[in-house]
N, CA, C, O and the ligand as a Tripos MOL2 file, in Angstrom:
@<TRIPOS>MOLECULE
protein
  289   287    73     0     0
PROTEIN
NO_CHARGES

@<TRIPOS>ATOM
      1 N         -31.4630  -31.7310   66.9120 N.3       1 MET1
      2 CA        -30.9700  -31.7860   68.2230 C.3       1 MET1
      3 C         -31.7020  -33.1330   68.7270 C.2       1 MET1
      4 O         -32.8710  -33.3680   68.4200 O.2       1 MET1
      5 N         -31.0320  -33.8820   69.4160 N.am      2 ALA2
      6 CA        -31.4420  -35.3290   69.5670 C.3       2 ALA2
      7 C         -32.5100  -35.3200   70.6380 C.2       2 ALA2
      8 O         -32.4460  -34.4070   71.4610 O.2       2 ALA2
      9 N         -33.4750  -36.2010   70.7420 N.am      3 LEU3
     10 CA        -34.3370  -36.5460   71.6650 C.3       3 LEU3
     11 C         -33.9860  -37.1640   72.8330 C.2       3 LEU3
     12 O         -33.5160  -38.3010   72.7750 O.2       3 LEU3
     13 N         -34.1460  -36.5620   73.9820 N.am      4 GLN4
     14 CA        -33.8520  -37.3890   75.2740 C.3       4 GLN4
     15 C         -34.9920  -38.1970   75.6990 C.2       4 GLN4
     16 O         -36.1320  -37.7520   75.8380 O.2       4 GLN4
     17 N         -34.6360  -39.3950   75.8960 N.am      5 TYR5
     18 CA        -35.8560  -40.2840   76.3360 C.3       5 TYR5
     19 C         -35.3670  -41.1930   77.4200 C.2       5 TYR5
     20 O         -34.2990  -41.7800   77.2520 O.2       5 TYR5
     21 N         -36.0330  -41.3510   78.4770 N.am      6 CYS6
     22 CA        -36.0250  -42.1160   79.6860 C.3       6 CYS6
     23 C         -36.8050  -43.3660   79.3890 C.2       6 CYS6
     24 O         -38.0320  -43.3420   79.4820 O.2       6 CYS6
     25 N         -36.1110  -44.5420   79.0080 N.am      7 SER7
     26 CA        -36.7830  -45.6490   78.7030 C.3       7 SER7
     27 C         -37.5180  -46.4500   80.1100 C.2       7 SER7
     28 O         -38.5450  -47.1280   80.1470 O.2       7 SER7
     29 N         -36.7240  -46.1420   81.0300 N.am      8 LYS8
     30 CA        -37.3190  -46.7190   82.3810 C.3       8 LYS8
     31 C         -38.5330  -46.0770   82.8550 C.2       8 LYS8
     32 O         -39.2140  -46.7220   83.6530 O.2       8 LYS8
     33 N         -38.9170  -44.9400   82.5100 N.am      9 HIS9
     34 CA        -40.0160  -44.2970   83.1700 C.3       9 HIS9
     35 C         -40.8330  -44.0990   81.7010 C.2       9 HIS9
     36 O         -42.0140  -43.7790   81.8330 O.2       9 HIS9
     37 N         -40.4800  -44.2080   80.7130 N.am     10 GLN10
     38 CA        -41.0360  -43.9920   79.3880 C.3      10 GLN10
     39 C         -41.5170  -42.3890   79.1820 C.2      10 GLN10
     40 O         -42.6540  -42.0780   78.8260 O.2      10 GLN10
     41 N         -40.6770  -41.6420   79.4100 N.am     11 ARG11
     42 CA        -40.5980  -40.0750   79.4660 C.3      11 ARG11
     43 C         -39.6780  -39.5810   78.4770 C.2      11 ARG11
     44 O         -38.5440  -40.0430   78.3560 O.2      11 ARG11
     45 N         -40.2330  -38.4630   77.6230 N.am     12 LEU12
     46 CA        -39.5600  -37.8390   76.4950 C.3      12 LEU12
     47 C         -39.2600  -36.4100   76.9690 C.2      12 LEU12
     48 O         -40.2180  -35.8220   77.4720 O.2      12 LEU12
     49 N         -38.1870  -35.8070   76.9010 N.am     13 PHE13
     50 CA        -38.0640  -34.3780   77.2550 C.3      13 PHE13
     51 C         -38.3450  -33.5280   76.0960 C.2      13 PHE13
     52 O         -37.7070  -33.7750   75.0730 O.2      13 PHE13
     53 N         -39.2090  -32.5510   76.0830 N.am     14 THR14
     54 CA        -39.5950  -31.7400   75.2430 C.3      14 THR14
     55 C         -38.8800  -30.4430   75.4980 C.2      14 THR14
     56 O         -39.0020  -29.8200   76.5530 O.2      14 THR14
     57 N         -38.0020  -29.9970   74.3210 N.am     15 VAL15
     58 CA        -37.3380  -28.7640   74.5130 C.3      15 VAL15
     59 C         -38.2290  -27.6130   74.6010 C.2      15 VAL15
     60 O         -38.0220  -26.7180   75.4200 O.2      15 VAL15
     61 N         -39.3920  -27.5970   73.6410 N.am     16 ARG16
     62 CA        -40.3210  -26.6070   73.3750 C.3      16 ARG16
     63 C         -40.9650  -26.2240   74.8760 C.2      16 ARG16
     64 O         -40.9200  -25.0690   75.3010 O.2      16 ARG16
     65 N         -41.5120  -27.2200   75.5580 N.am     17 GLN17
     66 CA        -42.0190  -26.9690   76.8330 C.3      17 GLN17
     67 C         -41.0730  -26.9560   78.0790 C.2      17 GLN17
     68 O         -41.4600  -26.5520   79.1760 O.2      17 GLN17
     69 N         -39.7570  -27.4410   77.8330 N.am     18 ASN18
     70 CA        -38.8430  -27.5960   78.6390 C.3      18 ASN18
     71 C         -39.3370  -28.3690   79.7900 C.2      18 ASN18
     72 O         -39.2190  -27.9280   80.9340 O.2      18 ASN18
     73 N         -39.8340  -29.3990   79.5590 N.am     19 GLN19
     74 CA        -40.3470  -30.5270   80.5480 C.3      19 GLN19
     75 C         -40.4820  -31.8410   80.0970 C.2      19 GLN19
     76 O         -40.5650  -32.0520   78.8870 O.2      19 GLN19
     77 N         -40.5150  -32.7950   80.9440 N.am     20 TRP20
     78 CA        -40.7670  -34.1760   80.6420 C.3      20 TRP20
     79 C         -42.1560  -34.5300   80.5590 C.2      20 TRP20
     80 O         -42.9620  -34.0320   81.3450 O.2      20 TRP20
     81 N         -42.5110  -35.3630   79.6560 N.am     21 ILE21
     82 CA        -43.5860  -35.7980   79.1590 C.3      21 ILE21
     83 C         -43.8020  -37.4640   79.1690 C.2      21 ILE21
     84 O         -42.8860  -38.2450   78.9110 O.2      21 ILE21
     85 N         -45.1760  -37.8780   79.5120 N.am     22 ALA22
     86 CA        -45.2300  -39.4040   79.4190 C.3      22 ALA22
     87 C         -45.2000  -39.8250   77.7690 C.2      22 ALA22
     88 O         -45.9250  -39.2130   76.9850 O.2      22 ALA22
     89 N         -44.4560  -40.7330   77.3840 N.am     23 PHE23
     90 CA        -44.1020  -40.9900   75.8600 C.3      23 PHE23
     91 C         -44.1380  -42.3800   75.7920 C.2      23 PHE23
     92 O         -43.3120  -43.0070   76.4550 O.2      23 PHE23
     93 N         -45.0530  -43.0450   75.0220 N.am     24 PRO24
     94 CA        -45.2630  -44.5740   75.0220 C.3      24 PRO24
     95 C         -43.6960  -45.0100   74.3280 C.2      24 PRO24
     96 O         -43.0920  -44.2200   73.6030 O.2      24 PRO24
     97 N         -43.2210  -46.2290   74.6350 N.am     25 SER25
     98 CA        -41.9640  -46.6180   74.3770 C.3      25 SER25
     99 C         -42.2380  -47.1180   72.6750 C.2      25 SER25
    100 O         -41.2820  -47.1430   71.9010 O.2      25 SER25
    101 N         -43.6710  -47.5080   72.2090 N.am     26 GLU26
    102 CA        -43.9260  -47.9470   71.1360 C.3      26 GLU26
    103 C         -43.6740  -46.7060   69.8590 C.2      26 GLU26
    104 O         -43.4220  -46.9790   68.6860 O.2      26 GLU26
    105 N         -43.7980  -45.4610   70.3670 N.am     27 LEU27
    106 CA        -43.5000  -44.4290   69.4980 C.3      27 LEU27
    107 C         -42.1220  -44.1120   69.3720 C.2      27 LEU27
    108 O         -41.6540  -43.6100   68.3500 O.2      27 LEU27
    109 N         -41.3540  -44.4380   70.5470 N.am     28 ILE28
    110 CA        -39.8920  -44.1880   70.3100 C.3      28 ILE28
    111 C         -39.3530  -45.2930   69.4670 C.2      28 ILE28
    112 O         -38.3660  -45.1320   68.7490 O.2      28 ILE28
    113 N         -39.9520  -46.3200   69.5500 N.am     29 THR29
    114 CA        -39.4790  -47.4220   68.4740 C.3      29 THR29
    115 C         -39.6710  -47.0080   67.2720 C.2      29 THR29
    116 O         -38.8140  -47.2930   66.4360 O.2      29 THR29
    117 N         -40.7630  -46.2850   66.9040 N.am     30 ARG30
    118 CA        -41.2430  -46.0200   65.6350 C.3      30 ARG30
    119 C         -40.0270  -45.0520   65.2240 C.2      30 ARG30
    120 O         -39.3850  -45.2020   64.1840 O.2      30 ARG30
    121 N         -39.7930  -44.0370   66.1720 N.am     31 ILE31
    122 CA        -38.8820  -42.9680   65.8380 C.3      31 ILE31
    123 C         -37.4580  -43.4320   65.4150 C.2      31 ILE31
    124 O         -36.8360  -42.8930   64.5000 O.2      31 ILE31
    125 N         -36.9660  -44.5350   66.1950 N.am     32 LYS32
    126 CA        -35.7100  -45.1800   66.0190 C.3      32 LYS32
    127 C         -35.8870  -45.6370   64.7010 C.2      32 LYS32
    128 O         -34.9640  -45.3190   63.9510 O.2      32 LYS32
    129 N         -36.7580  -46.2620   64.2190 N.am     33 GLU33
    130 CA        -37.0410  -46.9930   62.8430 C.3      33 GLU33
    131 C         -36.7110  -45.6850   62.0710 C.2      33 GLU33
    132 O         -35.6510  -45.6420   61.4460 O.2      33 GLU33
    133 N         -37.5260  -44.6440   62.0730 N.am     34 LEU34
    134 CA        -37.4970  -43.6830   61.1350 C.3      34 LEU34
    135 C         -36.0110  -42.8680   61.0220 C.2      34 LEU34
    136 O         -35.6870  -42.1940   60.0440 O.2      34 LEU34
    137 N         -35.0910  -43.0940   62.3570 N.am     35 TYR35
    138 CA        -33.7050  -42.6620   62.3820 C.3      35 TYR35
    139 C         -33.0060  -43.4190   61.4820 C.2      35 TYR35
    140 O         -32.3300  -42.8190   60.6460 O.2      35 TYR35
    141 N         -33.0370  -44.8960   61.4820 N.am     36 GLN36
    142 CA        -32.5120  -45.5190   60.7540 C.3      36 GLN36
    143 C         -32.7310  -45.1990   59.3430 C.2      36 GLN36
    144 O         -31.7230  -45.3520   58.6520 O.2      36 GLN36
    145 N         -33.7750  -44.7970   58.7330 N.am     37 ARG37
    146 CA        -33.9710  -44.6190   57.4890 C.3      37 ARG37
    147 C         -33.5800  -43.2070   56.9700 C.2      37 ARG37
    148 O         -32.9490  -42.9500   55.9450 O.2      37 ARG37
    149 N         -34.0510  -42.4010   57.8290 N.am     38 PHE38
    150 CA        -33.6900  -40.7370   57.8490 C.3      38 PHE38
    151 C         -32.5870  -40.4320   58.7100 C.2      38 PHE38
    152 O         -33.0840  -39.6920   59.5590 O.2      38 PHE38
    153 N         -31.2960  -40.5890   58.9910 N.am     39 PRO39
    154 CA        -30.5450  -40.1710   60.0590 C.3      39 PRO39
    155 C         -30.5620  -38.7840   60.4530 C.2      39 PRO39
    156 O         -29.4380  -38.3300   60.6650 O.2      39 PRO39
    157 N         -31.6160  -37.9080   60.6250 N.am     40 LEU40
    158 CA        -31.5660  -36.8130   60.9500 C.3      40 LEU40
    159 C         -31.6010  -36.5720   62.5240 C.2      40 LEU40
    160 O         -32.1710  -37.3340   63.3040 O.2      40 LEU40
    161 N         -30.9550  -35.4760   62.8730 N.am     41 PRO41
    162 CA        -30.8540  -35.1930   64.5210 C.3      41 PRO41
    163 C         -32.0520  -35.1910   65.1320 C.2      41 PRO41
    164 O         -32.1580  -35.6590   66.2660 O.2      41 PRO41
    165 N         -33.1390  -34.6530   64.4500 N.am     42 GLU42
    166 CA        -34.3870  -34.7970   64.8630 C.3      42 GLU42
    167 C         -34.8780  -35.8920   65.5280 C.2      42 GLU42
    168 O         -35.5660  -35.8440   66.5470 O.2      42 GLU42
    169 N         -34.4680  -37.0260   64.8610 N.am     43 PHE43
    170 CA        -34.8610  -38.3860   65.0190 C.3      43 PHE43
    171 C         -34.0060  -39.1390   66.0830 C.2      43 PHE43
    172 O         -34.3990  -40.1770   66.6160 O.2      43 PHE43
    173 N         -32.8370  -38.5570   66.3510 N.am     44 GLU44
    174 CA        -32.0650  -39.3730   67.0760 C.3      44 GLU44
    175 C         -32.4980  -39.4100   68.4890 C.2      44 GLU44
    176 O         -32.7610  -38.3800   69.1100 O.2      44 GLU44
    177 N         -32.5740  -40.6040   69.0030 N.am     45 VAL45
    178 CA        -32.9290  -40.8340   70.5190 C.3      45 VAL45
    179 C         -31.7490  -41.1660   71.3480 C.2      45 VAL45
    180 O         -30.9200  -42.0300   71.0650 O.2      45 VAL45
    181 N         -31.7420  -40.5130   72.2520 N.am     46 ILE46
    182 CA        -30.5970  -40.6160   73.3130 C.3      46 ILE46
    183 C         -31.1830  -40.9350   74.8640 C.2      46 ILE46
    184 O         -31.9860  -40.1710   75.3990 O.2      46 ILE46
    185 N         -30.7690  -41.9480   75.4090 N.am     47 GLU47
    186 CA        -31.0990  -42.2390   76.6140 C.3      47 GLU47
    187 C         -30.7620  -41.2370   77.6630 C.2      47 GLU47
    188 O         -29.6610  -40.6880   77.6520 O.2      47 GLU47
    189 N         -31.8030  -40.9310   78.7110 N.am     48 ALA48
    190 CA        -31.3130  -39.8180   79.4930 C.3      48 ALA48
    191 C         -32.1210  -40.0850   80.8400 C.2      48 ALA48
    192 O         -33.0270  -40.8800   81.0930 O.2      48 ALA48
    193 N         -31.5560  -39.2660   81.5020 N.am     49 ARG49
    194 CA        -32.3980  -39.5030   83.2060 C.3      49 ARG49
    195 C         -33.4430  -38.4110   83.1300 C.2      49 ARG49
    196 O         -33.1040  -37.2600   82.8540 O.2      49 ARG49
    197 N         -34.7650  -38.7530   83.3780 N.am     50 CYS50
    198 CA        -35.9230  -37.9550   83.2970 C.3      50 CYS50
    199 C         -35.8730  -37.3160   84.6580 C.2      50 CYS50
    200 O         -34.9680  -37.5100   85.4700 O.2      50 CYS50
    201 N         -36.9450  -36.5190   84.8490 N.am     51 ASP51
    202 CA        -37.2140  -35.8890   86.2380 C.3      51 ASP51
    203 C         -37.5370  -36.8720   87.2930 C.2      51 ASP51
    204 O         -37.1900  -36.6830   88.4590 O.2      51 ASP51
    205 N         -38.2410  -37.9940   86.8830 N.am     52 GLN52
    206 CA        -38.5710  -39.1010   87.8960 C.3      52 GLN52
    207 C         -37.1630  -39.7150   88.5260 C.2      52 GLN52
    208 O         -36.9910  -39.9810   89.7150 O.2      52 GLN52
    209 N         -36.2180  -39.8770   87.4830 N.am     53 CYS53
    210 CA        -34.9310  -40.4270   87.8010 C.3      53 CYS53
    211 C         -34.3210  -39.6280   88.6420 C.2      53 CYS53
    212 O         -33.7640  -40.1850   89.5880 O.2      53 CYS53
    213 N         -34.2550  -38.3350   88.5670 N.am     54 GLU54
    214 CA        -33.5410  -37.2710   89.5350 C.3      54 GLU54
    215 C         -34.2550  -37.0050   90.8030 C.2      54 GLU54
    216 O         -33.6290  -36.5350   91.7530 O.2      54 GLU54
    217 N         -35.5330  -37.2710   90.8910 N.am     55 GLU55
    218 CA        -36.0960  -37.2880   92.1730 C.3      55 GLU55
    219 C         -35.6750  -38.4620   92.7790 C.2      55 GLU55
    220 O         -35.5050  -38.2940   93.9860 O.2      55 GLU55
    221 N         -35.4220  -39.6970   92.3570 N.am     56 SER56
    222 CA        -34.8600  -40.8470   93.1450 C.3      56 SER56
    223 C         -33.6170  -40.6600   93.6410 C.2      56 SER56
    224 O         -33.2920  -41.3610   94.6000 O.2      56 SER56
    225 N         -32.6850  -39.7070   93.1160 N.am     57 VAL57
    226 CA        -31.5040  -39.4780   93.8380 C.3      57 VAL57
    227 C         -31.5510  -39.0780   95.1480 C.2      57 VAL57
    228 O         -30.7700  -39.6940   95.8740 O.2      57 VAL57
    229 N         -32.3470  -38.0820   95.7780 N.am     58 PRO58
    230 CA        -32.1970  -37.7670   97.0690 C.3      58 PRO58
    231 C         -32.3200  -38.8940   97.9450 C.2      58 PRO58
    232 O         -31.6340  -39.1300   98.9400 O.2      58 PRO58
    233 N         -33.3450  -39.6220   97.4320 N.am     59 GLU59
    234 CA        -33.8690  -40.7970   98.2850 C.3      59 GLU59
    235 C         -32.6920  -41.7380   98.5820 C.2      59 GLU59
    236 O         -32.5500  -42.2950   99.6700 O.2      59 GLU59
    237 N         -31.8850  -41.8730   97.5720 N.am     60 THR60
    238 CA        -30.5360  -43.0580   97.6100 C.3      60 THR60
    239 C         -29.6380  -42.1740   98.9270 C.2      60 THR60
    240 O         -29.1750  -42.6930   99.9420 O.2      60 THR60
    241 N         -29.5840  -40.9070   98.5870 N.am     61 SER61
    242 CA        -28.7480  -39.9930   99.3980 C.3      61 SER61
    243 C         -29.0570  -40.1820  100.7800 C.2      61 SER61
    244 O         -28.2000  -40.5150  101.5990 O.2      61 SER61
    245 N         -30.3570  -39.9620  101.0860 N.am     62 ARG62
    246 CA        -31.1070  -40.0860  102.4490 C.3      62 ARG62
    247 C         -30.7030  -41.3930  102.9690 C.2      62 ARG62
    248 O         -30.2580  -41.4770  104.1130 O.2      62 ARG62
    249 N         -30.8300  -42.4800  102.1690 N.am     63 GLU63
    250 CA        -30.6320  -43.8660  102.5390 C.3      63 GLU63
    251 C         -29.2850  -43.9530  103.2200 C.2      63 GLU63
    252 O         -29.1090  -44.6100  104.2460 O.2      63 GLU63
    253 N         -28.3190  -43.2450  102.5910 N.am     64 GLN64
    254 CA        -27.0900  -43.4020  102.8690 C.3      64 GLN64
    255 C         -26.5060  -42.6560  104.1690 C.2      64 GLN64
    256 O         -25.6280  -42.9820  104.9680 O.2      64 GLN64
    257 N         -27.3640  -41.4880  104.0650 N.am     65 LEU65
    258 CA        -27.1290  -40.5540  105.5040 C.3      65 LEU65
    259 C         -27.7470  -41.2330  106.6270 C.2      65 LEU65
    260 O         -27.3050  -41.0450  107.7610 O.2      65 LEU65
    261 N         -28.9210  -42.1540  106.3730 N.am     66 ASP66
    262 CA        -29.3730  -42.7510  107.5130 C.3      66 ASP66
    263 C         -28.6520  -44.0300  107.8780 C.2      66 ASP66
    264 O         -28.9630  -44.5990  108.9240 O.2      66 ASP66
    265 N         -27.7810  -44.4870  107.1470 N.am     67 THR67
    266 CA        -27.0100  -45.7550  107.5510 C.3      67 THR67
    267 C         -26.3290  -45.4320  108.9270 C.2      67 THR67
    268 O         -25.6530  -44.4080  109.0140 O.2      67 THR67
    269 N         -26.4800  -46.2630  110.0010 N.am     68 PRO68
    270 CA        -25.8010  -45.9360  111.1710 C.3      68 PRO68
    271 C         -24.3990  -46.1110  111.1780 C.2      68 PRO68
    272 O         -23.8880  -47.0510  110.5700 O.2      68 PRO68
    273 N         -23.5770  -45.0930  111.9630 N.am     69 ASN69
    274 CA        -22.2150  -45.3640  112.0410 C.3      69 ASN69
    275 C         -21.7670  -46.5200  112.6630 C.2      69 ASN69
    276 O         -22.3970  -46.8740  113.6590 O.2      69 ASN69
    277 N         -20.7160  -47.2620  112.2630 N.am     70 HIS70
    278 CA        -20.5210  -48.3400  113.1150 C.3      70 HIS70
    279 C         -19.3770  -48.1100  114.0540 C.2      70 HIS70
    280 O         -18.8380  -48.9990  114.7140 O.2      70 HIS70
    281 N         -19.0310  -46.7600  114.0590 N.am     71 GLY71
    282 CA        -18.2140  -46.2840  115.1730 C.3      71 GLY71
    283 C         -16.6870  -46.7540  115.0460 C.2      71 GLY71
    284 O         -15.9150  -46.6150  115.9940 O.2      71 GLY71
    285 N         -16.3000  -47.3040  113.8530 N.am     72 GLU72
    286 CA        -15.0290  -47.8770  114.0310 C.3      72 GLU72
    287 C         -13.8690  -47.3180  112.7690 C.2      72 GLU72
    288 O         -12.7070  -47.7240  112.7760 O.2      72 GLU72
    289 ZN        -36.4230  -41.8080   84.3350 Zn       73 ZN73
@<TRIPOS>BOND
     1     1     2 1
     2     2     3 1
     3     3     4 2
     4     3     5 am
     5     5     6 1
     6     6     7 1
     7     7     8 2
     8     7     9 am
     9     9    10 1
    10    10    11 1
    11    11    12 2
    12    11    13 am
    13    13    14 1
    14    14    15 1
    15    15    16 2
    16    15    17 am
    17    17    18 1
    18    18    19 1
    19    19    20 2
    20    19    21 am
    21    21    22 1
    22    22    23 1
    23    23    24 2
    24    23    25 am
    25    25    26 1
    26    26    27 1
    27    27    28 2
    28    27    29 am
    29    29    30 1
    30    30    31 1
    31    31    32 2
    32    31    33 am
    33    33    34 1
    34    34    35 1
    35    35    36 2
    36    35    37 am
    37    37    38 1
    38    38    39 1
    39    39    40 2
    40    39    41 am
    41    41    42 1
    42    42    43 1
    43    43    44 2
    44    43    45 am
    45    45    46 1
    46    46    47 1
    47    47    48 2
    48    47    49 am
    49    49    50 1
    50    50    51 1
    51    51    52 2
    52    51    53 am
    53    53    54 1
    54    54    55 1
    55    55    56 2
    56    55    57 am
    57    57    58 1
    58    58    59 1
    59    59    60 2
    60    59    61 am
    61    61    62 1
    62    62    63 1
    63    63    64 2
    64    63    65 am
    65    65    66 1
    66    66    67 1
    67    67    68 2
    68    67    69 am
    69    69    70 1
    70    70    71 1
    71    71    72 2
    72    71    73 am
    73    73    74 1
    74    74    75 1
    75    75    76 2
    76    75    77 am
    77    77    78 1
    78    78    79 1
    79    79    80 2
    80    79    81 am
    81    81    82 1
    82    82    83 1
    83    83    84 2
    84    83    85 am
    85    85    86 1
    86    86    87 1
    87    87    88 2
    88    87    89 am
    89    89    90 1
    90    90    91 1
    91    91    92 2
    92    91    93 am
    93    93    94 1
    94    94    95 1
    95    95    96 2
    96    95    97 am
    97    97    98 1
    98    98    99 1
    99    99   100 2
   100    99   101 am
   101   101   102 1
   102   102   103 1
   103   103   104 2
   104   103   105 am
   105   105   106 1
   106   106   107 1
   107   107   108 2
   108   107   109 am
   109   109   110 1
   110   110   111 1
   111   111   112 2
   112   111   113 am
   113   113   114 1
   114   114   115 1
   115   115   116 2
   116   115   117 am
   117   117   118 1
   118   118   119 1
   119   119   120 2
   120   119   121 am
   121   121   122 1
   122   122   123 1
   123   123   124 2
   124   123   125 am
   125   125   126 1
   126   126   127 1
   127   127   128 2
   128   127   129 am
   129   129   130 1
   130   130   131 1
   131   131   132 2
   132   131   133 am
   133   133   134 1
   134   134   135 1
   135   135   136 2
   136   135   137 am
   137   137   138 1
   138   138   139 1
   139   139   140 2
   140   139   141 am
   141   141   142 1
   142   142   143 1
   143   143   144 2
   144   143   145 am
   145   145   146 1
   146   146   147 1
   147   147   148 2
   148   147   149 am
   149   149   150 1
   150   150   151 1
   151   151   152 2
   152   151   153 am
   153   153   154 1
   154   154   155 1
   155   155   156 2
   156   155   157 am
   157   157   158 1
   158   158   159 1
   159   159   160 2
   160   159   161 am
   161   161   162 1
   162   162   163 1
   163   163   164 2
   164   163   165 am
   165   165   166 1
   166   166   167 1
   167   167   168 2
   168   167   169 am
   169   169   170 1
   170   170   171 1
   171   171   172 2
   172   171   173 am
   173   173   174 1
   174   174   175 1
   175   175   176 2
   176   175   177 am
   177   177   178 1
   178   178   179 1
   179   179   180 2
   180   179   181 am
   181   181   182 1
   182   182   183 1
   183   183   184 2
   184   183   185 am
   185   185   186 1
   186   186   187 1
   187   187   188 2
   188   187   189 am
   189   189   190 1
   190   190   191 1
   191   191   192 2
   192   191   193 am
   193   193   194 1
   194   194   195 1
   195   195   196 2
   196   195   197 am
   197   197   198 1
   198   198   199 1
   199   199   200 2
   200   199   201 am
   201   201   202 1
   202   202   203 1
   203   203   204 2
   204   203   205 am
   205   205   206 1
   206   206   207 1
   207   207   208 2
   208   207   209 am
   209   209   210 1
   210   210   211 1
   211   211   212 2
   212   211   213 am
   213   213   214 1
   214   214   215 1
   215   215   216 2
   216   215   217 am
   217   217   218 1
   218   218   219 1
   219   219   220 2
   220   219   221 am
   221   221   222 1
   222   222   223 1
   223   223   224 2
   224   223   225 am
   225   225   226 1
   226   226   227 1
   227   227   228 2
   228   227   229 am
   229   229   230 1
   230   230   231 1
   231   231   232 2
   232   231   233 am
   233   233   234 1
   234   234   235 1
   235   235   236 2
   236   235   237 am
   237   237   238 1
   238   238   239 1
   239   239   240 2
   240   239   241 am
   241   241   242 1
   242   242   243 1
   243   243   244 2
   244   243   245 am
   245   245   246 1
   246   246   247 1
   247   247   248 2
   248   247   249 am
   249   249   250 1
   250   250   251 1
   251   251   252 2
   252   251   253 am
   253   253   254 1
   254   254   255 1
   255   255   256 2
   256   255   257 am
   257   257   258 1
   258   258   259 1
   259   259   260 2
   260   259   261 am
   261   261   262 1
   262   262   263 1
   263   263   264 2
   264   263   265 am
   265   265   266 1
   266   266   267 1
   267   267   268 2
   268   267   269 am
   269   269   270 1
   270   270   271 1
   271   271   272 2
   272   271   273 am
   273   273   274 1
   274   274   275 1
   275   275   276 2
   276   275   277 am
   277   277   278 1
   278   278   279 1
   279   279   280 2
   280   279   281 am
   281   281   282 1
   282   282   283 1
   283   283   284 2
   284   283   285 am
   285   285   286 1
   286   286   287 1
   287   287   288 2
@<TRIPOS>SUBSTRUCTURE
     1 MET1         2 RESIDUE 1 A MET
     2 ALA2         6 RESIDUE 1 A ALA
     3 LEU3        10 RESIDUE 1 A LEU
     4 GLN4        14 RESIDUE 1 A GLN
     5 TYR5        18 RESIDUE 1 A TYR
     6 CYS6        22 RESIDUE 1 A CYS
     7 SER7        26 RESIDUE 1 A SER
     8 LYS8        30 RESIDUE 1 A LYS
     9 HIS9        34 RESIDUE 1 A HIS
    10 GLN10       38 RESIDUE 1 A GLN
    11 ARG11       42 RESIDUE 1 A ARG
    12 LEU12       46 RESIDUE 1 A LEU
    13 PHE13       50 RESIDUE 1 A PHE
    14 THR14       54 RESIDUE 1 A THR
    15 VAL15       58 RESIDUE 1 A VAL
    16 ARG16       62 RESIDUE 1 A ARG
    17 GLN17       66 RESIDUE 1 A GLN
    18 ASN18       70 RESIDUE 1 A ASN
    19 GLN19       74 RESIDUE 1 A GLN
    20 TRP20       78 RESIDUE 1 A TRP
    21 ILE21       82 RESIDUE 1 A ILE
    22 ALA22       86 RESIDUE 1 A ALA
    23 PHE23       90 RESIDUE 1 A PHE
    24 PRO24       94 RESIDUE 1 A PRO
    25 SER25       98 RESIDUE 1 A SER
    26 GLU26      102 RESIDUE 1 A GLU
    27 LEU27      106 RESIDUE 1 A LEU
    28 ILE28      110 RESIDUE 1 A ILE
    29 THR29      114 RESIDUE 1 A THR
    30 ARG30      118 RESIDUE 1 A ARG
    31 ILE31      122 RESIDUE 1 A ILE
    32 LYS32      126 RESIDUE 1 A LYS
    33 GLU33      130 RESIDUE 1 A GLU
    34 LEU34      134 RESIDUE 1 A LEU
    35 TYR35      138 RESIDUE 1 A TYR
    36 GLN36      142 RESIDUE 1 A GLN
    37 ARG37      146 RESIDUE 1 A ARG
    38 PHE38      150 RESIDUE 1 A PHE
    39 PRO39      154 RESIDUE 1 A PRO
    40 LEU40      158 RESIDUE 1 A LEU
    41 PRO41      162 RESIDUE 1 A PRO
    42 GLU42      166 RESIDUE 1 A GLU
    43 PHE43      170 RESIDUE 1 A PHE
    44 GLU44      174 RESIDUE 1 A GLU
    45 VAL45      178 RESIDUE 1 A VAL
    46 ILE46      182 RESIDUE 1 A ILE
    47 GLU47      186 RESIDUE 1 A GLU
    48 ALA48      190 RESIDUE 1 A ALA
    49 ARG49      194 RESIDUE 1 A ARG
    50 CYS50      198 RESIDUE 1 A CYS
    51 ASP51      202 RESIDUE 1 A ASP
    52 GLN52      206 RESIDUE 1 A GLN
    53 CYS53      210 RESIDUE 1 A CYS
    54 GLU54      214 RESIDUE 1 A GLU
    55 GLU55      218 RESIDUE 1 A GLU
    56 SER56      222 RESIDUE 1 A SER
    57 VAL57      226 RESIDUE 1 A VAL
    58 PRO58      230 RESIDUE 1 A PRO
    59 GLU59      234 RESIDUE 1 A GLU
    60 THR60      238 RESIDUE 1 A THR
    61 SER61      242 RESIDUE 1 A SER
    62 ARG62      246 RESIDUE 1 A ARG
    63 GLU63      250 RESIDUE 1 A GLU
    64 GLN64      254 RESIDUE 1 A GLN
    65 LEU65      258 RESIDUE 1 A LEU
    66 ASP66      262 RESIDUE 1 A ASP
    67 THR67      266 RESIDUE 1 A THR
    68 PRO68      270 RESIDUE 1 A PRO
    69 ASN69      274 RESIDUE 1 A ASN
    70 HIS70      278 RESIDUE 1 A HIS
    71 GLY71      282 RESIDUE 1 A GLY
    72 GLU72      286 RESIDUE 1 A GLU
    73 ZN73       289 GROUP 0 **** ****
C-alpha cells in the first residue's frame, strides 16, 4: 500500500493508527530514494490531502457563503 503524504503540511497518513502524523520532508525524501532503488508499494509516496487540508475546506466554503449578493 502506498504512503499518503501531504508535502504542504508535512504530514503522513498512518494506516495502522488511521490518522495523520507530523512527518519531516527529509524522511519522505529518503523513502522516495528507497523507492527508486526498491520499487515496493510500501515505499511509494503519493501526494494526498491531509486532515489540515480538509479543515481548510469549510473555511473556503464559508468565505463563499459570506460573499454578499450583488442582487443582479
Ligand atoms: Zn495538508
